[in-house]
C-alpha positions in Angstrom: 8.7 -46.9 110.0 8.7 -50.1 108.2 11.9 -51.6 107.1 11.2 -51.5 103.4 10.6 -47.7 103.5 13.8 -46.8 105.5 16.9 -46.0 103.4 19.6 -48.6 104.3 22.0 -50.5 102.1 20.5 -50.8 98.6 19.3 -53.8 96.8 21.4 -53.8 93.6 19.5 -55.1 90.6 22.1 -56.2 88.0 21.6 -55.4 84.3 20.6 -59.0 83.6 17.6 -58.7 85.9 16.0 -55.5 84.7 14.8 -54.3 81.3 16.6 -50.9 81.1 18.7 -50.5 78.0 21.1 -47.6 77.2 19.4 -47.4 73.8 16.3 -46.1 75.6 18.3 -43.4 77.4 18.9 -40.0 75.8 22.4 -39.8 74.2 22.9 -36.5 75.9 22.1 -37.9 79.3 24.6 -40.6 78.6 27.3 -38.0 77.7 26.7 -36.3 81.1 26.9 -39.6 82.9 30.1 -40.8 81.3 31.9 -37.4 81.7 31.0 -37.4 85.4 32.2 -41.0 85.7 35.5 -40.3 83.9 36.1 -37.3 86.2 35.9 -39.7 89.2 32.3 -38.9 90.4 29.4 -41.2 91.0 26.7 -40.6 88.3 23.1 -42.0 88.2 19.9 -41.6 86.2 17.4 -41.0 88.9 13.7 -40.6 89.7 10.8 -40.7 87.3 13.0 -41.7 84.3 14.1 -44.9 85.9 10.5 -45.6 86.9 9.3 -45.0 83.4 12.0 -47.1 81.8 11.1 -50.0 84.1 7.4 -49.6 83.0 8.4 -49.5 79.3 7.4 -45.9 79.0 9.6 -43.3 77.2 10.6 -40.8 79.8 9.8 -37.1 79.2 13.2 -36.1 80.5 16.3 -37.5 82.2 17.6 -36.2 85.5 21.1 -37.1 86.8 22.2 -37.3 90.5 25.9 -37.2 91.5 28.3 -36.6 94.4 29.9 -33.7 92.4 29.0 -30.3 93.8 27.2 -27.8 91.6 30.3 -25.7 91.0 32.3 -28.9 90.1 29.6 -29.8 87.6 29.8 -26.3 86.2 33.5 -26.7 85.6 33.0 -30.0 83.8 30.4 -28.7 81.4 30.9 -25.4 79.6 27.3 -25.7 78.2 25.8 -25.6 81.7 24.4 -23.0 84.1 23.7 -23.1 87.8 20.1 -22.3 88.8 18.0 -22.3 91.9 17.9 -20.4 95.2 16.1 -23.1 97.2 17.8 -26.0 95.5 21.2 -25.5 93.8 21.7 -27.6 90.7 23.1 -27.5 87.1 21.3 -27.4 83.8 23.4 -28.9 81.0 22.2 -27.6 77.6 22.3 -29.6 74.4 20.3 -27.5 72.0 16.7 -27.8 73.0 17.3 -30.6 75.5 18.3 -29.9 79.1 19.9 -32.5 81.3 19.4 -31.6 85.0 22.2 -32.5 87.3 21.6 -32.4 91.1 24.1 -33.1 93.9 23.1 -35.7 96.4 21.2 -34.0 99.3 21.2 -34.9 103.0 17.9 -33.3 104.1 14.3 -34.5 104.0 13.5 -32.0 101.2 10.6 -32.0 98.7 11.3 -33.1 95.1 13.2 -30.5 93.1 10.7 -30.4 90.3 8.1 -28.7 92.4 10.3 -26.2 94.2 13.2 -25.1 92.1 13.4 -21.4 91.1 14.6 -21.4 87.5 15.3 -17.7 87.5 17.8 -17.7 90.3 21.4 -17.7 89.4 24.6 -16.8 91.2 26.9 -18.1 93.9 25.6 -20.8 96.3 24.6 -19.7 99.8 26.3 -22.1 102.1 26.9 -25.9 102.0 26.8 -27.9 105.2 25.2 -26.9 108.5 21.9 -26.5 110.2 21.7 -22.8 109.2 21.0 -24.1 105.6 17.7 -25.7 106.6 14.5 -23.6 107.4 11.2 -25.1 108.6 8.0 -23.3 109.3 5.9 -23.8 112.5 3.7 -26.4 110.7 6.7 -28.5 109.7 6.9 -27.4 106.1 10.4 -27.2 104.7 11.1 -23.7 103.4 14.7 -24.0 102.5 17.3 -26.8 102.3 20.6 -26.7 100.7 22.6 -29.4 102.5 24.6 -31.9 100.4 25.1 -35.5 101.4 25.5 -39.0 100.1 23.3 -41.2 97.9 22.1 -43.0 101.0 20.9 -39.7 102.4 19.6 -38.5 99.1 17.1 -41.2 99.0 15.3 -39.8 102.0 14.5 -36.5 100.4 12.6 -38.2 97.6 8.9 -38.6 98.1 7.6 -41.9 96.6 9.5 -45.3 96.5 8.8 -45.5 92.7 10.7 -42.2 92.3 13.7 -43.3 94.5 15.5 -45.6 92.0 19.0 -45.0 90.7 20.4 -46.3 87.4 24.2 -46.6 87.9 26.3 -45.9 84.7 29.2 -47.7 86.3 27.8 -51.2 85.8 24.2 -50.5 84.4 22.6 -51.7 87.6 19.6 -50.3 89.4 20.0 -49.3 93.0 16.9 -49.7 95.2 17.0 -48.5 98.8 13.2 -48.5 99.6 11.5 -51.3 97.6 10.7 -49.1 94.7 11.3 -51.9 92.1 8.6 -54.0 93.7 6.3 -51.1 94.0 6.7 -50.2 90.3 6.0 -53.8 89.3 2.8 -53.8 91.5 1.9 -50.3 90.2 1.7 -49.1 93.8 2.2 -45.6 95.1 3.9 -45.5 98.5 5.5 -42.6 100.4 9.0 -43.0 101.9 8.8 -42.6 105.6 5.8 -41.6 107.8 3.0 -40.3 105.4 1.6 -37.8 107.9 5.0 -36.2 108.5 6.0 -36.2 104.8 2.7 -34.5 103.8 3.2 -31.9 106.5 6.8 -31.2 105.3 5.4 -30.5 101.8 1.6 -30.5 101.3 2.1 -30.5 97.5 3.1 -34.1 97.9 -0.7 -34.8 98.1 -1.2 -33.3 94.7 1.9 -35.2 93.3 0.4 -38.4 94.7 -2.8 -37.7 92.7 -0.9 -36.8 89.6 1.2 -40.0 89.6 -1.8 -42.2 90.4 -3.6 -40.6 87.4 -0.7 -40.6 85.1 0.6 -44.1 85.8 -2.6 -45.8 86.8 -1.1 -46.6 90.2 -3.1 -47.4 93.3 -2.4 -45.8 96.7 -0.7 -47.8 99.4 -3.2 -47.7 102.3 -0.8 -45.9 104.6 -0.1 -43.3 101.9 -3.7 -42.8 101.2 -5.1 -42.5 104.7 -4.0 -39.0 105.7 -4.8 -37.2 102.5 -8.3 -36.1 103.1 -7.6 -35.2 106.7 -4.6 -33.1 105.8 -6.0 -31.5 102.6 -6.4 -28.1 104.3 -2.5 -27.8 104.5 -2.7 -26.8 100.8 -4.2 -23.5 101.9 -0.7 -22.5 103.1 1.2 -23.3 99.9 2.2 -20.3 97.8 -0.4 -19.7 95.0 2.2 -19.4 92.3 3.5 -22.9 93.2 -0.1 -24.3 93.0 -0.5 -22.7 89.6 2.4 -24.8 88.3 1.0 -28.0 89.9 -2.4 -27.3 88.5 -1.0 -27.2 84.9 0.7 -30.5 85.6 -2.5 -32.1 86.9 -4.8 -30.9 84.1 -2.6 -30.4 81.0 -0.5 -33.5 80.9 -3.0 -35.9 79.2 -4.8 -37.3 82.2 -6.7 -34.3 83.5 -10.1 -36.0 83.7 -8.7 -38.7 86.0 -6.8 -36.2 88.0 -9.9 -34.2 88.6 -11.8 -37.3 89.8 -9.1 -38.1 92.3 -8.9 -34.5 93.5 -12.6 -34.5 94.2 -12.4 -38.0 95.8 -9.8 -36.9 98.3 -11.2 -33.4 99.0 -8.3 -31.6 97.5 -10.1 -29.7 94.7 -12.0 -27.3 97.0 -8.6 -26.1 98.4 -7.4 -25.2 95.0 -10.7 -23.8 93.5 -13.0 -23.1 96.4 -15.5 -20.9 94.5 -15.8 -23.4 91.7 -16.3 -26.3 94.2 -19.1 -24.3 96.0 -20.8 -23.5 92.6 -20.7 -27.2 91.5 -22.6 -28.1 94.7 -25.6 -25.9 93.9 -28.1 -27.3 91.4 -28.3 -24.2 89.1 -24.6 -24.4 88.4 -23.9 -28.1 88.7 -23.9 -28.4 84.9 -20.6 -26.5 84.9 -19.0 -29.5 86.5 -20.3 -31.6 83.7 -18.8 -29.1 81.2 -15.5 -29.3 83.1 -15.4 -33.1 82.8 -16.3 -33.0 79.1 -13.6 -30.3 78.5 -10.9 -32.2 80.4 -11.7 -35.4 78.4 -11.5 -33.4 75.2 -8.2 -31.8 76.4 -6.8 -35.3 77.2 -7.6 -36.4 73.6 -6.0 -33.4 72.1 -2.8 -33.9 74.1 -2.8 -37.6 73.1 -3.1 -36.5 69.4 -0.2 -34.0 70.0 -2.5 -31.0 69.5 -2.1 -27.6 71.2 -3.9 -26.9 74.5 -4.0 -23.7 76.5 -4.3 -22.8 80.2 -6.8 -20.1 79.2 -9.4 -22.6 78.2 -8.7 -24.7 81.2 -9.3 -21.9 83.7 -12.4 -20.8 81.8 -13.8 -24.3 82.4 -12.7 -24.3 86.0 -14.2 -21.0 86.9 -17.4 -20.7 84.7 -19.7 -22.0 87.4 -18.3 -19.6 90.0 -18.6 -16.7 87.6 -22.3 -17.5 86.9 -23.0 -17.9 90.6 -21.3 -14.6 91.4 -23.2 -12.8 88.6 -26.6 -14.1 89.5 -26.3 -13.5 93.2 -25.4 -9.9 92.6 -28.1 -9.3 90.0 -31.6 -8.5 91.1 -33.2 -8.5 87.7 -34.2 -11.4 85.4 -31.8 -10.5 82.5 -28.2 -9.7 83.7 -26.2 -7.7 81.2 -22.7 -8.1 79.8 -21.3 -5.5 82.3 -22.4 -7.7 85.2 -20.7 -10.7 83.6 -17.5 -8.7 83.3 -17.8 -7.7 86.9 -18.4 -11.2 88.1 -15.3 -12.4 86.1 -13.2 -9.8 87.9 -14.5 -10.7 91.3 -13.9 -14.4 90.9 -10.4 -13.9 89.4 -9.4 -11.7 92.3 -10.6 -14.2 94.9 -8.9 -17.1 93.0 -5.5 -15.4 93.2 -5.2 -16.3 96.9 -5.4 -20.0 96.1 -4.1 -20.7 92.6 -2.5 -17.6 91.1 -3.5 -17.2 87.5 -1.1 -15.0 85.5 -2.6 -12.1 83.5 -1.4 -13.7 80.3 -4.1 -16.4 80.9 -6.7 -14.5 83.0 -7.2 -11.7 80.5 -7.9 -13.9 77.5 -10.0 -16.2 79.8 -12.2 -13.2 80.6 -12.4 -12.4 76.9 -13.4 -15.9 76.1 -16.3 -15.9 78.6 -17.4 -12.4 77.5 -17.9 -13.7 74.0 -20.5 -16.3 75.0 -23.5 -13.9 74.9 -22.5 -12.7 71.4 -23.2 -16.2 69.9 -26.9 -15.4 70.5 -26.7 -12.5 68.0 -27.1 -13.9 64.4 -28.7 -11.0 62.5 -27.1 -8.0 60.9 -23.6 -7.7 59.4 -22.1 -6.8 62.7 -22.7 -10.2 64.1 -20.1 -11.6 61.7 -17.4 -9.6 63.4 -17.3 -12.4 66.0 -15.7 -14.7 63.5 -12.6 -12.4 63.4 -12.2 -12.1 67.1 -8.8 -13.6 68.2 -10.6 -15.6 70.9 -13.4 -16.9 68.5 -12.1 -20.4 68.2 -11.7 -21.0 71.9 -15.1 -19.3 72.6 -16.7 -21.5 69.9 -15.3 -24.7 71.5 -16.6 -23.4 74.8 -20.1 -22.9 73.3 -20.0 -26.5 72.0 -19.4 -27.7 75.5 -22.4 -25.7 76.8 -24.5 -27.4 74.1 -23.2 -30.9 75.2 -24.1 -30.0 78.8 -27.6 -29.2 77.7 -27.6 -25.5 78.6 -27.2 -23.8 75.2 -29.4 -24.1 72.2 -28.0 -26.7 69.7 -29.5 -24.7 66.8 -27.2 -21.8 67.7 -24.2 -24.1 67.7 -25.2 -25.5 64.3 -25.7 -22.0 62.9 -22.2 -20.9 63.9 -20.7 -24.2 62.7 -22.2 -23.7 59.3 -21.5 -20.0 59.0 -17.7 -20.7 59.3 -17.8 -22.9 56.1 -19.6 -20.3 53.9 -17.9 -17.7 51.6 -18.3 -14.1 52.8 -21.1 -13.3 50.3 -23.3 -16.1 51.6 -22.6 -15.2 55.2 -23.9 -11.7 54.6 -27.0 -13.0 52.8 -27.7 -15.3 55.7 -27.4 -12.7 58.5 -29.3 -10.0 56.5 -32.2 -12.4 55.8 -32.5 -13.3 59.5 -34.9 -11.1 61.5 -33.6 -9.4 64.6 -34.4 -11.1 67.8 -33.9 -10.6 71.5 -31.5 -13.3 72.7 -32.7 -15.7 75.4 -30.7 -16.1 78.5 -29.1 -19.5 79.2 -29.9 -21.0 82.6 -27.5 -18.9 84.6 -25.8 -17.3 81.6 -26.4 -13.7 80.6 -28.4 -12.3 77.8 -26.2 -10.3 75.4 -28.3 -7.2 75.7 -31.4 -5.8 77.3 -34.2 -3.9 75.6 -33.9 -0.2 76.3 -36.9 1.9 76.7 -37.1 4.8 74.2 -36.4 8.1 75.9 -38.8 10.8 74.9 -37.7 14.4 74.6 -39.6 17.2 76.3 -42.9 18.4 74.9 -42.5 21.5 72.7 -46.2 22.2 71.9 -49.2 23.0 74.0 -50.7 20.2 76.0 -53.5 18.2 74.4 -57.0 19.7 74.9 -59.2 18.0 77.4 -61.9 15.9 75.9 
């Protein structure tokens, strides 16, 4: 372990030598810091907020680290509640803003933001002792609730850039592991032995990708080297935890770059194996192009402070897998809507073992995909009912991505774009004037209906006379 990545006595960077100003810190975070200080406790802004402040970026939130125990924090702040089973900490509420206060920990534990259970509340379960730490046979930490000092707390943090402490006592920055230099160099470096740290918590590989994408950091060679080799460790991470990490990767404004890094390091196939398998086959490779286009559009929407939804994200991620499942099960040339529905269900069931998608997203995702064949129907008043479907807008955006990928007819997209701008009377005139037509199937996508043979009733008269 090199000296710069081993927690020892800190390098203390005085206020005159760093750019962090209290004016850039949340007033509520300052209230928490000062009250802890006045009560005789150590109090620091810690982690990503310090990193972002050094970079000149406004932090999304502010976390506080202290030597006060959770119950002592609770007594100091009437507007706080204790949360977490795996990690015990306090949330101090100021209206819509929450300042998270964590006690220094002694163990090599994963970052709290990926593991804390926000629904757990109640008395703490033990403080000091080996019985408070549980590790599985592969070295992954399952539970750790041991409190310690700031020097020990550094060790549980993952990257040097996230292991910086802003001291309210004298406004200095404490740096135990060379984090200030790494932030200045925009370098992502794990604390300790990378192989061991990834095995302790495989989600650190996803966090590395996320930080590299978000901050435009480059990997330190030792941090980068084990990632592809250890990617399969993600298979043992609880699917619900991977769902949370997936949202952070793809719905934080840098999803396209995150996806490129996941593919580069062989991580994506351990999150979405059916999608990765479909992307590798030529008939469905266009679905990866759709995903890239969709992620770029999503990044732009987030940058413009517009709403985004996990429903649309998972539709993009799984569309190729759904098409492949449907076509491999279908023996005929024109699969029907029922087969599309069945394929959606099969893929969603299989996906739950890797990244668990809650029903509040999987059900509307399925509805969005089921609407795609209906865009082919543009004659008759019934076709206008699609405009009033609650998933129409998302399904329309999905259609536009299919057009951009070259697998849906641009004329269909133009028609639906124009029809939305017309008054109801003109809409009716347009669909009634249009002759009925059998919809053509997209490459890999289903036709909305199949022509049924007329069923004849039994003959009632005598058979025709022989010529």
